[in-house]
Z-matrix of the N, CA and C atoms (Angstrom, degrees):
N
C 1 1.453
C 2 1.518 1 109.43
N 3 1.302 2 115.37 1 134.69
C 4 1.461 3 123.10 2 178.65
C 5 1.532 4 108.58 3 -89.90
N 6 1.324 5 117.09 4 128.96
C 7 1.463 6 121.58 5 176.41
C 8 1.526 7 108.34 6 -98.56
N 9 1.322 8 115.78 7 140.26
C 10 1.461 9 119.77 8 -179.98
C 11 1.511 10 111.15 9 -144.85
N 12 1.318 11 114.95 10 173.94
C 13 1.456 12 121.27 11 177.38
C 14 1.516 13 108.75 12 -116.52
N 15 1.310 14 115.99 13 132.94
C 16 1.456 15 123.37 14 178.80
C 17 1.516 16 107.63 15 -119.45
N 18 1.328 17 116.14 16 115.30
C 19 1.463 18 121.26 17 176.09
C 20 1.514 19 107.56 18 -104.33
N 21 1.323 20 116.08 19 130.78
C 22 1.453 21 121.05 20 -179.21
C 23 1.523 22 110.43 21 -127.43
N 24 1.322 23 115.41 22 150.48
C 25 1.460 24 120.09 23 177.99
C 26 1.520 25 111.05 24 -74.06
N 27 1.335 26 116.24 25 -30.91
C 28 1.464 27 121.65 26 -179.40
C 29 1.523 28 108.73 27 -134.48
N 30 1.327 29 117.12 28 157.60
C 31 1.473 30 119.54 29 179.49
C 32 1.530 31 111.52 30 -59.20
N 33 1.328 32 115.58 31 144.22
C 34 1.464 33 121.77 32 177.48
C 35 1.522 34 110.00 33 -97.89
N 36 1.325 35 115.27 34 152.45
C 37 1.458 36 119.23 35 169.62
C 38 1.516 37 107.44 36 -78.60
N 39 1.304 38 116.65 37 164.69
C 40 1.462 39 120.32 38 176.91
C 41 1.520 40 111.49 39 -59.61
N 42 1.334 41 117.01 40 -38.92
C 43 1.460 42 121.50 41 179.31
C 44 1.531 43 111.51 42 -64.83
N 45 1.329 44 117.28 43 -42.15
C 46 1.470 45 120.58 44 178.61
C 47 1.525 46 110.67 45 -61.93
N 48 1.316 47 116.21 46 -43.20
C 49 1.470 48 120.29 47 179.15
C 50 1.530 49 110.67 48 -62.10
N 51 1.336 50 117.09 49 -45.31
C 52 1.469 51 120.77 50 179.23
C 53 1.526 52 111.75 51 -61.91
N 54 1.337 53 116.84 52 -40.28
C 55 1.469 54 119.52 53 178.94
C 56 1.520 55 111.74 54 -66.28
N 57 1.331 56 117.48 55 -38.76
C 58 1.468 57 119.90 56 176.88
C 59 1.528 58 110.86 57 -66.87
N 60 1.333 59 117.09 58 -41.81
C 61 1.466 60 119.66 59 177.73
C 62 1.529 61 110.56 60 -62.47
N 63 1.327 62 118.19 61 -39.51
C 64 1.468 63 121.40 62 178.30
C 65 1.525 64 110.80 63 -66.28
N 66 1.329 65 117.14 64 -41.94
C 67 1.468 66 120.50 65 179.52
C 68 1.525 67 111.04 66 -63.33
N 69 1.330 68 116.76 67 -43.08
C 70 1.461 69 119.40 68 -179.40
C 71 1.526 70 112.11 69 -75.94
N 72 1.313 71 118.02 70 -23.29
C 73 1.467 72 120.28 71 172.76
C 74 1.527 73 109.70 72 -63.81
N 75 1.319 74 117.30 73 -37.51
C 76 1.468 75 120.71 74 176.72
C 77 1.530 76 110.72 75 -67.06
N 78 1.335 77 116.59 76 -42.45
C 79 1.468 78 120.99 77 179.92
C 80 1.525 79 110.38 78 -63.78
N 81 1.338 80 116.63 79 -42.55
C 82 1.466 81 121.81 80 -175.63
C 83 1.529 82 113.42 81 -88.31
N 84 1.324 83 116.70 82 -7.85
C 85 1.476 84 122.44 83 -179.17
C 86 1.532 85 112.71 84 60.66
N 87 1.323 86 116.72 85 29.34
C 88 1.462 87 122.60 86 173.90
C 89 1.526 88 107.98 87 -164.40
N 90 1.333 89 117.82 88 159.82
C 91 1.467 90 119.84 89 179.78
C 92 1.528 91 111.78 90 -58.11
N 93 1.336 92 115.27 91 146.12
C 94 1.464 93 121.93 92 -178.93
C 95 1.524 94 108.99 93 -127.42
N 96 1.323 95 116.55 94 138.20
C 97 1.464 96 122.63 95 172.61
C 98 1.526 97 107.51 96 -126.89
N 99 1.317 98 115.90 97 135.02
C 100 1.462 99 120.90 98 -176.80
C 101 1.518 100 112.59 99 -107.98
N 102 1.324 101 115.02 100 143.63
C 103 1.448 102 122.56 101 160.66
C 104 1.523 103 103.80 102 -89.77
N 105 1.324 104 116.94 103 124.93
C 106 1.472 105 120.92 104 -175.97
C 107 1.515 106 110.20 105 -102.01
N 108 1.337 107 114.80 106 133.71
C 109 1.460 108 121.22 107 176.95
C 110 1.521 109 108.57 108 -131.31
N 111 1.323 110 116.79 109 138.36
C 112 1.458 111 120.86 110 174.32
C 113 1.521 112 109.19 111 -82.19
N 114 1.329 113 115.86 112 135.26
C 115 1.462 114 121.92 113 179.91
C 116 1.525 115 108.17 114 -141.53
N 117 1.342 116 117.84 115 86.87
C 118 1.462 117 121.26 116 -177.94
C 119 1.531 118 113.63 117 -58.68
N 120 1.326 119 118.29 118 -20.66
C 121 1.471 120 120.01 119 -179.82
C 122 1.532 121 111.97 120 -65.62
N 123 1.342 122 117.35 121 -15.52
C 124 1.468 123 120.52 122 178.03
C 125 1.530 124 111.55 123 -71.84
N 126 1.300 125 117.75 124 -13.97
C 127 1.465 126 127.12 125 -179.14
C 128 1.524 127 111.07 126 71.41
N 129 1.309 128 117.22 127 -56.68
C 130 1.459 129 123.21 128 178.45
C 131 1.530 130 106.78 129 -159.88
N 132 1.321 131 117.35 130 152.35
C 133 1.459 132 120.34 131 178.03
C 134 1.514 133 112.56 132 97.10
N 135 1.346 134 114.27 133 -156.00
C 136 1.459 135 119.09 134 -176.26
C 137 1.519 136 110.85 135 -150.91
N 138 1.343 137 114.35 136 165.46
C 139 1.465 138 122.52 137 177.05
C 140 1.524 139 106.36 138 -137.79
N 141 1.331 140 116.15 139 124.39
C 142 1.460 141 121.60 140 -177.98
C 143 1.521 142 109.70 141 -114.28
N 144 1.312 143 115.39 142 135.65
C 145 1.456 144 122.29 143 172.31
C 146 1.530 145 106.27 144 -120.71
N 147 1.332 146 115.66 145 114.43
C 148 1.466 147 120.27 146 -178.54
C 149 1.530 148 108.93 147 -154.59
N 150 1.311 149 115.64 148 139.54
C 151 1.460 150 119.98 149 177.12
C 152 1.516 151 114.26 150 60.56
N 153 1.328 152 116.82 151 30.60
C 154 1.461 153 120.65 152 179.07
C 155 1.521 154 113.68 153 77.80
N 156 1.321 155 117.53 154 7.97
C 157 1.469 156 121.58 155 179.69
C 158 1.517 157 109.87 156 -121.04
N 159 1.334 158 115.06 157 156.22
C 160 1.460 159 121.15 158 177.29
C 161 1.523 160 108.34 159 -120.31
N 162 1.321 161 115.20 160 131.54
C 163 1.459 162 123.19 161 177.18
C 164 1.520 163 106.19 162 -118.36
N 165 1.320 164 116.89 163 107.50
C 166 1.462 165 121.14 164 -174.31
C 167 1.522 166 109.91 165 -108.83
N 168 1.319 167 115.59 166 106.55
C 169 1.459 168 122.22 167 -179.18
C 170 1.530 169 109.69 168 -114.30
N 171 1.319 170 116.14 169 37.44
C 172 1.461 171 120.75 170 -177.47
C 173 1.530 172 111.09 171 -99.63
N 174 1.321 173 115.56 172 156.97
C 175 1.467 174 120.36 173 174.63
C 176 1.517 175 110.01 174 -64.75
N 177 1.318 176 116.76 175 -34.26
C 178 1.468 177 119.88 176 179.44
C 179 1.529 178 110.09 177 -57.16
N 180 1.327 179 116.84 178 -46.16
C 181 1.468 180 120.65 179 179.67
C 182 1.522 181 111.13 180 -64.56
N 183 1.341 182 117.12 181 -40.71
C 184 1.464 183 120.50 182 179.61
C 185 1.524 184 110.66 183 -64.11
N 186 1.343 185 117.02 184 -42.45
C 187 1.460 186 120.41 185 178.75
C 188 1.526 187 111.43 186 -64.29
N 189 1.330 188 116.47 187 -38.41
C 190 1.469 189 119.49 188 176.55
C 191 1.527 190 110.44 189 -64.37
N 192 1.336 191 117.81 190 -39.72
C 193 1.469 192 121.80 191 177.16
C 194 1.526 193 110.68 192 -61.64
N 195 1.332 194 116.34 193 -44.21
C 196 1.468 195 120.73 194 -179.98
C 197 1.524 196 109.80 195 -64.08
N 198 1.321 197 116.93 196 -41.06
C 199 1.460 198 120.67 197 178.05
C 200 1.519 199 111.62 198 -59.47
N 201 1.330 200 116.81 199 -41.69
C 202 1.467 201 120.56 200 178.28
C 203 1.526 202 110.88 201 -66.20
N 204 1.337 203 116.75 202 -39.56
C 205 1.474 204 119.99 203 178.92
C 206 1.527 205 110.59 204 -65.22
N 207 1.322 206 117.06 205 -39.00
C 208 1.459 207 120.31 206 -179.22
C 209 1.525 208 111.99 207 -68.28
N 210 1.335 209 116.63 208 -29.87
C 211 1.462 210 119.69 209 175.69
C 212 1.519 211 109.63 210 -63.38
N 213 1.320 212 115.59 211 -38.12
C 214 1.460 213 121.95 212 176.73
C 215 1.513 214 112.91 213 59.11
N 216 1.319 215 113.88 214 -160.03
C 217 1.457 216 122.65 215 -179.89
C 218 1.516 217 107.72 216 -82.63
N 219 1.293 218 117.69 217 107.13
C 220 1.454 219 123.38 218 -175.06
C 221 1.526 220 111.12 219 -92.06
N 222 1.364 221 116.14 220 57.28
C 223 1.467 222 119.47 221 -178.10
C 224 1.525 223 111.93 222 -100.78
N 225 1.350 224 116.65 223 8.08
C 226 1.465 225 119.82 224 176.27
C 227 1.508 226 114.14 225 93.76
N 228 1.328 227 118.38 226 -10.24
C 229 1.460 228 119.84 227 177.64
C 230 1.518 229 109.55 228 -76.27
N 231 1.312 230 116.21 229 137.20
C 232 1.469 231 119.49 230 178.30
C 233 1.486 232 111.51 231 -124.74
């Protein structure tokens, strides 16, 4: 069994947790069990660390991606 960490912006129901564990069991090709932690800084969504990989499906990560895209190529051309 693969152990992982699941950070969520809001508490999960038991069913939501089971569905995420089942989805990541398919990704990891073995059963997965999560330690769940609340992390309001994620704004919405979740962040999973399992098998040495990170899967970040949070709004915080998306906003950071958008911020980087908006910075664009800062070579002085306008």
